[in-house]
C-alpha positions in Angstrom: 4.8 91.3 201.7 6.8 88.1 201.0 9.8 89.6 202.8 10.5 87.8 206.1 12.9 89.1 208.7 13.9 87.8 212.1 14.5 90.3 214.9 17.1 89.4 217.5 17.6 91.2 220.7 19.7 94.3 220.2 20.7 94.5 223.9 21.1 91.8 226.5 17.8 90.6 227.9 17.0 90.9 231.6 14.5 88.1 231.6 11.7 90.7 231.9 9.3 91.1 229.0 5.9 92.6 228.8 3.2 90.1 229.8 1.5 90.4 226.4 4.8 90.2 224.4 4.7 87.0 222.4 7.3 85.4 220.2 6.0 85.0 216.6 5.3 86.6 213.3 3.9 90.1 213.0 2.5 92.1 210.1 4.0 95.6 210.0 1.8 98.5 209.0 2.1 102.3 208.7 0.0 105.0 210.3 1.6 108.3 209.3 5.3 108.2 209.9 5.1 105.5 212.5 5.4 101.8 212.0 3.3 99.3 213.9 3.2 95.5 214.2 0.3 93.3 214.9 0.2 89.5 215.5 -0.1 87.8 212.1 -2.4 85.1 213.6 -5.2 87.7 213.9 -4.9 88.7 210.2 -7.5 87.0 207.9 -6.7 88.9 204.7 -5.6 92.3 203.3 -7.9 94.2 200.9 -7.8 97.4 199.1 -9.9 100.1 200.6 -13.6 100.5 199.5 -16.1 102.9 200.8 -18.1 101.2 203.5 -21.8 101.8 204.2 -22.1 104.3 207.1 -24.0 103.2 210.2 -26.0 105.5 212.5 -24.9 105.8 216.1 -21.5 104.3 215.3 -18.4 105.7 217.1 -16.6 108.3 214.9 -13.7 105.9 214.2 -16.0 103.3 212.7 -16.2 104.2 209.0 -19.1 101.9 208.4 -19.6 98.2 207.3 -18.9 96.1 204.3 -20.3 92.8 203.1 -17.4 90.4 202.9 -18.7 87.2 201.3 -21.9 87.3 203.3 -20.4 88.5 206.5 -21.1 92.1 207.7 -17.7 93.5 208.8 -17.3 96.8 210.7 -14.5 99.0 209.3 -12.4 100.9 211.8 -10.0 103.7 210.8 -7.0 103.0 213.1 -5.8 106.6 212.7 -9.1 107.9 214.2 -9.2 105.1 216.9 -5.7 106.1 218.0 -6.5 109.8 217.9 -3.9 110.4 215.2 -4.3 113.1 212.5 -6.6 111.9 209.7 -5.2 111.3 206.2 -6.5 111.1 202.7 -7.0 107.6 201.4 -4.9 106.7 198.4 -3.8 103.7 196.4 -1.7 102.4 199.3 -4.5 102.6 201.8 -5.7 99.1 202.8 -8.1 97.3 205.1 -6.7 94.5 207.2 -9.4 92.0 207.9 -8.9 90.7 211.4 -10.5 87.7 213.2 -10.5 88.6 216.8 -11.9 85.8 219.0 -14.5 85.0 216.4 -15.4 88.6 215.5 -14.4 89.8 212.1 -13.3 93.5 212.0 -11.6 95.5 209.3 -8.8 98.0 210.2 -8.0 100.8 207.7 -4.2 101.6 207.7 -2.0 103.8 205.5 -0.1 100.7 204.1 1.3 97.4 205.1 5.0 96.6 204.8 6.1 93.1 205.5 5.9 90.1 207.9 8.6 89.9 210.5 9.5 87.3 213.1 10.0 88.7 216.6 11.6 86.9 219.5 10.0 87.6 222.9 13.3 88.9 224.2 13.6 91.6 221.5 10.3 93.3 222.6 11.2 96.1 224.9 8.6 97.7 227.3 7.3 101.0 226.0 7.8 104.0 228.2 4.6 105.1 229.9 3.5 108.6 228.9 0.3 110.6 229.0 -0.5 110.3 225.3 -3.3 109.9 222.8 -2.4 106.2 222.4 -3.6 104.2 225.4 -0.7 102.2 226.8 -3.0 99.2 227.1 -2.7 98.8 223.3 1.1 98.9 223.2 2.8 95.6 223.9 6.3 97.1 223.4 8.9 98.4 221.0 11.2 96.5 218.7 14.4 97.8 216.9 14.9 96.4 213.4 17.9 98.0 211.8 17.0 101.6 211.5 13.3 101.0 212.2 11.6 101.5 215.5 8.4 99.4 215.4 5.5 99.7 217.9 4.1 96.3 218.7 0.3 96.6 219.3 -2.2 94.3 221.0 -4.8 94.5 218.3 -7.2 92.3 220.3 -7.4 94.8 223.1 -7.4 97.8 220.7 -10.3 96.5 218.6 -12.1 94.2 221.1 -15.9 94.2 221.3 -15.9 96.3 224.5 -13.4 98.8 223.1 -15.6 99.3 220.0 -18.8 99.5 222.0 -20.2 96.5 220.3 -23.0 94.6 221.9 -22.7 90.9 222.4 -25.6 88.6 221.8 -26.9 86.8 224.9 -27.3 83.1 224.2 
């Protein structure tokens, strides 16, 4: 994961970028044959997969919870959350521990690849289709050599409301 790459625009920019597209560093990950990127600033750590404790009444994509140094962390299988076919967990399966606006959440992915630097002008808007993946979660697409990377807004995808998590009233 020490490999760093910079992505430059592959076609002239028009000055229009997706509102959520932000220049910066992104962690690339795999779900099936597709490659995704999430903002590295949300990533707290990357851990090997361990079986979580199941929780009753949790949505089907929530695998359970783990105790991470005294913090109870819900573990979400991104394949299930995005309505992708399920896969067997193997030695490459990892949990990305994310800190999303003060909430710690684990995301199970097939593997992580590297950290890339993306300029805002290189993120192209994704075409809008009726698909399993809600377009609210897709910031755009980036071409990197022969790779097409889907840039995701992980804060929207795994936000408290999206996960059906209750917030404590102060």
